[in-house]
C-alpha positions in Angstrom: 177.0 150.2 87.6 176.9 147.4 85.0 176.2 149.0 81.8 173.5 147.7 79.4 176.2 146.5 77.0 177.2 144.1 79.6 173.8 142.6 79.8 174.1 139.6 77.5 177.5 138.4 79.6 176.0 138.9 82.8 173.1 136.9 81.8 175.3 134.2 80.3 177.5 133.7 83.4 174.4 134.0 86.2 172.4 131.6 84.4 174.4 129.4 82.1 173.4 125.7 81.7 169.8 126.4 82.4 167.6 125.1 79.3 164.1 126.1 79.3 162.6 122.6 78.6 159.4 121.3 79.0 160.3 120.1 82.4 160.9 123.4 83.6 157.8 124.8 82.4 156.2 122.2 84.7 158.0 122.9 87.7 157.3 127.0 87.0 153.4 126.2 86.9 153.4 123.9 89.8 154.6 126.9 91.3 152.3 129.2 90.2 149.4 126.9 91.5 151.0 126.7 94.8 151.5 123.7 96.9 149.7 120.8 95.7 146.6 119.7 98.0 147.2 116.5 100.5 145.0 113.6 100.0 142.5 112.6 102.3 143.3 109.3 103.9 140.1 107.3 104.2 139.3 106.3 108.1 136.8 103.8 109.0 136.8 104.9 112.6 135.9 108.7 111.6 133.3 107.8 108.9 131.7 105.6 111.6 131.5 108.2 114.3 130.2 111.0 111.9 127.4 108.3 111.2 126.6 108.0 115.1 126.7 111.7 115.4 124.4 112.0 112.3 121.7 109.6 113.8 122.0 111.2 117.1 120.8 114.4 115.7 118.3 113.4 113.2 116.6 111.5 116.4 116.4 114.1 118.2 115.1 116.2 115.8 112.1 113.5 115.2 111.8 113.5 119.1 110.9 117.3 119.1 109.0 117.4 116.3 105.0 117.6 117.3 103.6 115.4 114.8 106.4 112.6 115.6 105.5 109.6 117.6 108.2 110.1 119.4 107.8 114.1 120.1 104.7 116.1 121.5 101.3 115.0 121.0 100.3 116.5 117.5 97.0 118.7 117.4 94.9 116.3 115.0 95.9 113.3 117.0 93.7 114.9 119.6 90.7 114.0 117.2 89.7 110.6 116.6 89.6 110.5 112.9 87.5 107.9 110.8 87.9 107.0 107.1 84.4 108.2 105.2 81.8 105.6 105.5 83.3 104.1 108.6 81.3 103.5 111.6 81.0 107.1 113.8 82.4 107.5 117.1 83.2 110.0 119.6 86.3 111.1 120.6 87.8 114.3 123.0 87.7 117.3 121.0 90.8 119.5 120.3 90.4 123.1 121.9 92.9 125.0 119.1 90.7 124.2 115.8 93.5 122.9 113.6 93.2 123.6 110.2 92.8 120.2 108.8 92.5 116.9 110.2 94.8 114.2 109.2 93.6 111.6 107.5 89.5 110.4 108.0 86.5 111.8 109.3 86.2 113.5 112.4 83.8 111.0 114.6 80.2 111.6 116.2 78.8 109.6 118.2 79.6 106.0 120.3 79.2 107.1 123.9 76.7 108.7 126.3 78.6 110.7 127.9 78.0 114.9 127.9 81.0 116.8 126.1 80.9 120.4 126.8 84.0 120.9 124.3 83.3 123.3 121.1 85.0 121.6 117.8 84.6 123.9 114.7 84.7 122.5 111.2 84.7 124.9 108.8 88.2 125.6 107.8 89.5 129.4 109.0 90.4 132.7 107.3 92.8 133.1 104.9 93.7 136.3 103.3 90.7 137.9 104.8 88.3 135.5 103.4 87.9 131.6 104.3 88.2 129.1 101.7 85.4 128.6 99.5 83.2 128.0 96.2 80.6 130.3 94.9 78.8 128.3 92.2 75.4 129.6 90.6 75.0 131.9 93.6 75.6 129.5 96.1 78.3 129.5 98.2 80.1 126.6 99.8 82.8 127.2 102.8 85.4 124.5 103.4 85.6 121.8 106.1 88.7 120.4 107.5 87.9 116.9 107.9 87.9 114.9 105.7 90.6 115.8 103.6 90.4 113.7 101.1 87.1 112.4 100.5 86.3 109.0 99.2 85.5 109.7 95.2 82.5 107.3 95.4 80.8 110.6 96.7 81.0 112.2 94.0 77.7 113.6 92.2 77.3 115.7 89.3 80.2 117.6 87.8 78.8 121.1 88.4 81.2 123.0 86.2 84.9 124.1 86.4 86.0 126.6 88.5 86.3 130.3 85.6 88.0 132.6 88.0 90.6 132.0 91.2 90.7 135.3 93.2 91.8 136.1 96.6 88.8 138.5 96.8 85.3 136.3 95.5 82.8 138.9 96.8 84.3 141.1 94.0 83.6 138.8 91.2 81.0 139.2 88.4 80.1 135.6 87.8 81.0 131.8 87.1 81.9 129.6 89.5 84.8 131.4 91.6 87.2 130.1 94.5 90.0 131.7 96.3 91.6 127.9 97.3 90.7 125.8 93.9 92.5 126.6 91.1 90.8 127.8 87.4 90.1 125.0 85.4 89.6 122.3 88.1 85.9 120.8 88.4 83.3 121.5 91.0 81.2 118.5 92.1 78.4 117.9 94.3 78.1 115.2 97.0 76.1 112.2 96.6 73.4 112.0 98.7 73.6 115.7 99.9 71.4 117.8 97.5 72.5 120.6 97.3 74.2 121.1 101.2 77.6 120.5 100.3 80.3 120.6 97.4 83.8 119.1 96.7 86.9 119.6 94.4 90.7 118.5 93.7 92.9 120.6 95.9 96.9 119.5 95.4 95.2 116.0 94.3 93.3 115.5 97.0 89.4 115.4 97.3 88.2 118.4 100.1 84.5 119.2 100.8 82.6 122.2 100.9 79.0 123.2 103.0 76.5 125.5 102.0 77.0 128.8 103.9 75.9 132.3 103.9 78.6 135.1 102.4 78.4 138.6 101.8 75.1 139.1 103.3 73.7 136.8 101.0 72.4 132.9 101.9 68.8 131.6 100.8 68.2 131.7 97.3 64.4 132.9 96.2 62.0 131.0 98.7 64.7 128.5 100.0 64.0 126.8 103.5 66.5 125.4 105.6 65.5 122.1 104.4 67.1 122.8 100.6 70.3 124.5 101.9 70.7 121.3 104.5 68.5 119.1 102.5 70.1 115.4 102.5 69.0 112.1 101.9 71.9 110.1 103.8 70.1 109.6 107.3 71.7 111.1 110.4 73.5 108.9 112.8 74.5 110.7 115.9 74.5 114.8 116.8 76.9 116.2 119.2 75.7 119.9 120.7 78.1 121.6 122.2 77.6 121.6 126.4 74.7 119.5 125.9 76.0 116.0 125.1 75.8 113.3 122.1 72.8 111.4 120.6 73.9 108.3 119.5 70.9 106.3 118.7 70.5 106.4 115.1 66.6 106.7 115.0 66.7 109.9 117.6 69.2 111.2 115.5 67.1 111.0 112.4 64.0 112.2 113.9 65.9 115.2 115.3 67.3 116.3 111.8 63.4 116.0 110.4 62.2 118.0 113.1 65.1 120.5 112.5 64.3 120.7 108.7 60.9 120.4 109.2 59.9 123.2 111.9 63.5 125.4 111.6 61.6 129.4 110.9 64.4 131.3 108.9 65.4 134.9 110.6 68.0 136.8 108.9 71.2 136.0 106.1 73.8 136.2 108.8 76.1 133.1 109.6 75.8 133.4 113.7 77.8 135.6 115.6 78.3 132.7 118.3 81.5 131.4 118.0 81.8 128.9 121.3 79.1 126.3 120.3 78.1 123.9 117.1 76.2 121.0 116.6 77.9 118.6 114.2 75.3 116.1 112.4 77.0 113.1 111.1 75.9 111.2 108.4 75.6 106.8 107.4 77.8 108.1 104.3 80.6 108.7 106.9 80.5 112.3 106.3 79.7 115.4 109.0 77.9 118.4 108.7 78.0 121.6 111.1 75.7 124.0 112.1 76.8 127.1 114.7 74.3 127.6 117.4 72.5 130.6 119.5 70.3 130.9 122.7 67.7 129.2 120.0 69.1 129.4 116.6 71.2 127.7 114.3 73.1 129.1 111.1 75.3 127.8 108.3 73.7 129.1 105.1 71.1 131.5 107.1 70.2 131.7 110.5 66.8 129.8 111.6 64.8 129.7 114.3 64.0 126.4 116.3 63.2 126.6 120.3 61.4 122.6 120.3 64.4 121.3 118.6 66.7 122.0 121.6 63.5 121.0 124.6 63.3 117.9 122.2 67.5 117.8 121.8 67.8 117.8 125.8 65.2 115.0 126.4 66.9 112.8 123.6 70.5 113.0 125.6 69.3 111.9 128.7 66.9 108.9 127.7 70.7 107.6 126.5 
């Protein structure tokens, strides 16, 4: 056994000539860090292979995308669309009611064949309520088309949204919305005389139509003319299961008959969600009424049996 007193002699004998200089320090540090990583060499062939694989993968994803021309036909592609102010034409209707119709307006008219398809332009419910604006006790429901109205159709400002809430029925007053942000301006729509309102949502000008809400519909002695009165002229109509009136004169006469003769029944929005009346206007916008046996509804339910008889006669004469 070696004694501690012999340690200096052992150290000198075993480590003699070893100098702790900078070179030794660097060697020790390299050993502590582990072996140096190998430098990657650029390979043109490998880069081309990887790029080709990425391109093939991207094309495959696009081909499977329902919104890409290479893929399955999108929902909105089933609906012909035109920008507000353009001539309306008939198109095939989508049966699954998309939330929004990409660019432009759903068109009505331009053909004589009848259609049995149901089309609903009212935006569907979100969080228990449909997207709406409450302004001065009048309620407006968002339409799925157009998704960006021409700002030349803007009328006067009605005011700014004072409260954004998911429960508009519980609000105390002011201008309320569950879709338009607080502080955004609400506008009237030109030539619509209170039948429509508009507001910017995510930079796009969306359109809202006057409707019933929470058991309230007309205000005071309002008639259908007050809630649907328009200075814009009707250019075409489409009634589910009956057909299209594409003659502008006939369409305008039918609209005036509806506004004049319809009698108020109740404040409901309508119970039949399989039939609708679309009215195309010469400003490029479309208003919608839900249809019952002999009633129409949006802001309240209105009875007008003679309108339906005249409508069927107009379709037959085209």
